[in-house]
C-alpha positions as CSV (number, residue, x, y, z in Angstrom):
1,M,0.0,-0.1,0.1
2,E,2.9,2.5,0.9
3,T,4.9,1.4,-2.5
4,T,1.1,2.4,-4.6
5,I,1.0,5.8,-2.4
6,M,4.3,6.8,-2.9
7,L,4.0,5.9,-7.3
8,W,1.5,8.6,-7.2
9,P,3.2,12.0,-7.0
10,D,5.7,10.1,-10.1
11,I,2.4,9.1,-11.8
12,F,1.0,12.9,-11.5
13,H,4.8,14.4,-12.6
14,F,4.9,12.3,-15.9
15,M,1.4,13.2,-16.6
16,S,2.1,17.1,-15.9
17,L,5.1,16.6,-18.3
18,A,3.5,15.3,-20.7
19,L,0.4,17.3,-21.3
20,Q,2.6,20.1,-21.2
21,A,5.0,18.7,-23.9
22,I,1.4,18.5,-25.9
23,A,0.9,22.2,-25.4
24,T,4.1,23.3,-26.4
25,Y,3.7,21.3,-29.6
26,I,0.3,22.4,-30.3
27,E,1.8,25.9,-29.5
28,G,4.7,25.6,-31.7
29,H,2.4,23.5,-35.0
30,R,-1.1,25.6,-34.9
31,L,-1.9,25.1,-38.3
32,E,-1.1,21.8,-38.1
33,V,-3.4,20.8,-35.2
34,I,-6.3,23.1,-37.1
35,S,-5.6,21.1,-40.3
36,M,-6.2,17.6,-38.5
37,A,-9.2,19.1,-36.5
38,I,-10.7,20.4,-40.1
39,G,-9.7,17.2,-41.9
40,L,-11.3,14.9,-39.4
41,V,-14.8,16.5,-39.8
42,Y,-14.3,16.2,-43.5
43,L,-13.8,12.4,-43.1
44,W,-16.7,12.0,-41.0
45,C,-18.9,13.6,-44.2
46,E,-17.3,12.0,-46.4
47,Y,-18.2,8.5,-44.5
48,R,-21.6,9.5,-44.4
49,A,-21.1,10.5,-48.0
50,S,-22.8,13.7,-46.7
51,I,-22.9,16.5,-49.2
52,L,-21.0,18.5,-46.8
53,L,-17.6,17.2,-47.4
54,W,-17.2,19.3,-50.3
55,I,-17.8,22.5,-47.9
56,V,-15.4,21.6,-45.7
57,G,-13.4,20.6,-48.3
58,I,-12.9,23.9,-49.6
59,V,-11.6,25.1,-46.3
60,M,-8.9,22.4,-45.5
61,P,-6.8,23.0,-48.6
62,L,-6.5,26.8,-47.9
63,V,-4.9,25.8,-44.5
64,D,-2.7,22.9,-46.2
65,I,-1.3,25.4,-48.6
66,V,0.4,26.7,-45.7
67,L,1.1,24.3,-44.0
68,Y,3.1,22.0,-46.7
69,W,4.5,25.1,-48.1
70,Q,6.2,25.3,-44.9
71,N,7.8,21.7,-44.6
72,G,8.8,21.3,-48.4
73,L,6.0,19.6,-50.0
74,Y,5.7,21.6,-52.4
75,A,3.9,19.5,-54.9
76,D,1.2,19.0,-52.0
77,S,0.6,22.9,-51.1
78,A,0.6,23.7,-54.8
79,M,-1.9,20.9,-55.4
80,D,-4.3,22.1,-52.6
81,G,-5.2,24.9,-54.7
82,Y,-6.8,22.4,-57.0
83,Y,-8.3,20.4,-53.9
84,A,-10.3,23.8,-53.6
85,L,-11.3,24.1,-56.8
86,A,-12.2,20.3,-57.3
87,A,-14.2,20.6,-54.0
88,V,-16.3,23.2,-55.6
89,Y,-16.7,21.1,-58.3
90,G,-17.7,18.2,-56.2
91,F,-20.2,20.0,-55.0
92,I,-21.9,20.6,-58.3
93,V,-21.9,17.5,-59.4
94,W,-23.1,15.5,-55.7
95,K,-26.3,18.4,-55.7
96,W,-27.1,18.8,-59.4
97,G,-25.3,16.4,-61.6
98,K,-28.3,13.6,-60.9
99,T,-27.8,10.2,-63.1
100,V,-31.7,9.7,-61.9
101,S,-34.9,10.8,-62.7
102,T,-36.1,11.6,-59.0
103,D,-35.4,15.2,-58.2
104,K,-35.1,15.1,-54.6
105,Q,-32.4,12.1,-55.3
106,Q,-29.2,13.3,-54.8
107,R,-26.5,11.4,-57.5
108,P,-26.5,7.6,-56.3
109,I,-23.2,5.6,-55.5
110,T,-22.3,3.3,-58.7
111,H,-18.9,1.5,-59.3
112,F,-16.1,2.8,-61.6
113,P,-16.7,1.7,-65.1
114,L,-13.9,-0.6,-66.5
115,R,-13.9,1.3,-69.6
116,L,-12.4,4.1,-67.9
117,L,-9.3,2.4,-66.7
118,L,-7.3,2.7,-69.2
119,P,-7.8,6.5,-69.7
120,V,-7.7,7.6,-66.1
121,G,-4.6,5.4,-65.9
122,L,-3.0,7.4,-68.7
123,V,-3.8,10.3,-67.4
124,F,-2.6,9.5,-63.9
125,L,0.8,8.7,-65.3
126,A,1.0,12.0,-67.3
127,V,0.1,13.9,-64.1
128,W,2.6,12.1,-62.3
129,A,5.8,12.4,-64.6
130,A,4.6,16.3,-64.9
131,V,4.6,17.1,-61.6
132,Y,7.8,14.7,-60.4
133,A,9.4,16.9,-63.3
134,W,7.9,20.0,-61.6
135,L,9.5,18.7,-58.0
136,C,12.9,17.9,-59.5
137,Y,12.7,21.3,-60.7
138,L,12.3,22.9,-57.5
139,D,14.9,20.6,-55.7
140,S,12.1,18.3,-54.0
141,T,13.9,15.8,-51.4
142,V,10.8,13.3,-52.6
143,P,10.0,13.8,-55.8
144,V,9.1,10.3,-56.6
145,C,6.6,9.6,-53.5
146,D,5.5,13.1,-53.5
147,S,4.2,13.3,-57.4
148,F,3.2,9.8,-57.3
149,V,0.6,10.3,-54.0
150,N,-0.5,13.5,-55.6
151,A,-1.0,12.5,-59.3
152,L,-3.2,9.6,-57.1
153,C,-4.8,12.2,-55.2
154,I,-6.0,14.1,-58.5
155,V,-7.7,10.3,-59.7
156,G,-9.4,10.2,-56.1
157,M,-10.7,13.6,-56.3
158,W,-12.1,12.6,-59.4
159,A,-13.5,9.3,-58.6
160,L,-15.3,10.6,-55.3
161,S,-16.8,13.7,-57.0
162,R,-18.9,10.9,-59.4
163,K,-19.2,8.6,-56.1
164,Y,-17.7,5.6,-57.5
165,L,-17.6,3.4,-54.8
166,E,-14.1,2.0,-55.8
167,Q,-12.5,6.0,-54.7
168,W,-11.9,4.5,-51.5
169,Y,-9.5,2.3,-52.9
170,I,-7.4,4.8,-54.2
171,W,-7.6,6.5,-50.7
172,M,-6.3,3.9,-48.7
173,V,-3.2,3.9,-50.8
174,V,-2.9,7.9,-50.5
175,D,-3.4,7.5,-46.9
176,I,-0.6,5.1,-46.0
177,I,1.9,6.7,-48.3
178,K,1.1,10.0,-46.9
179,T,1.5,8.9,-43.3
180,A,5.0,7.7,-43.6
181,L,5.9,10.7,-45.6
182,Y,4.3,13.7,-43.3
183,A,6.4,11.7,-40.4
184,Y,9.4,11.6,-42.3
185,K,9.0,15.9,-43.1
186,G,8.3,16.5,-39.8
187,I,4.5,16.9,-39.3
188,P,3.6,14.0,-37.3
189,V,0.5,15.3,-36.1
190,K,-0.8,15.1,-39.8
191,G,1.0,12.0,-40.4
192,S,-1.4,10.5,-37.5
193,Y,-4.4,11.7,-39.5
194,Y,-3.8,9.8,-42.5
195,A,-3.0,6.7,-40.4
196,L,-6.8,7.4,-38.9
197,S,-7.7,8.1,-42.7
198,V,-6.8,4.5,-43.8
199,V,-9.2,3.2,-41.3
200,I,-11.8,5.3,-42.2
201,A,-11.3,4.3,-45.7
202,I,-12.0,0.8,-44.8
203,M,-15.1,1.9,-42.6
204,G,-16.1,4.2,-45.7
205,Y,-15.9,1.2,-47.9
206,R,-18.2,-0.9,-46.4
207,K,-20.5,2.2,-45.4
208,W,-20.8,3.1,-48.7
209,R,-21.4,-0.3,-50.5
210,Q,-24.1,-1.0,-48.0
211,M,-26.0,2.6,-49.2
212,M,-25.5,1.4,-52.5
213,V,-27.3,-2.2,-52.1
214,Q,-30.0,0.2,-50.1
215,Q,-30.1,2.5,-53.3
216,Q,-31.5,-0.6,-55.4
217,Y,-34.3,-1.4,-53.4
218,Q,-35.7,2.9,-52.8
């Protein structure tokens, strides 16, 4: 009993140091923490297939533009301008780009058409090569990985805007790569966000597949 009582001051001291370290990190990495908080809202909206994800998707890139540039992720920073515009496009497609006759129903979840695999694959390779060349010009330290993941994100955003179920596969790959990339570049909070995103992507795929089945009986 006495040993347990003597341990309490040490436990409280450790907790105090841990909280102080967290507070210090947050103070010096405000943009990263803000970006992660917005990102969590985005993930929840995407998981629920809520059209609000596009509204959040306009705000988050504006924060990330500054965050990524400060950490030398030039492709990510530049691409966030594209993501903000893509979010506007996605909102329009989800809201008014219906493929059903019912006025009240938004665009349904569908499978990725196999006929698009080749053209989309060629676009992906072209974008990857272009972004890679640009990053090499900027003397990026991670040109191959950074260009690959951003080219993949462009395809993912397009697939998400069309509400294709398989877009979740793309985000699983993107999130795994970004988790490692951002940890390497010294922004671990954002990296942990993408680690969580991997789990959400798996859950999201299952959720969307269930919603797609339910659509068939409405």
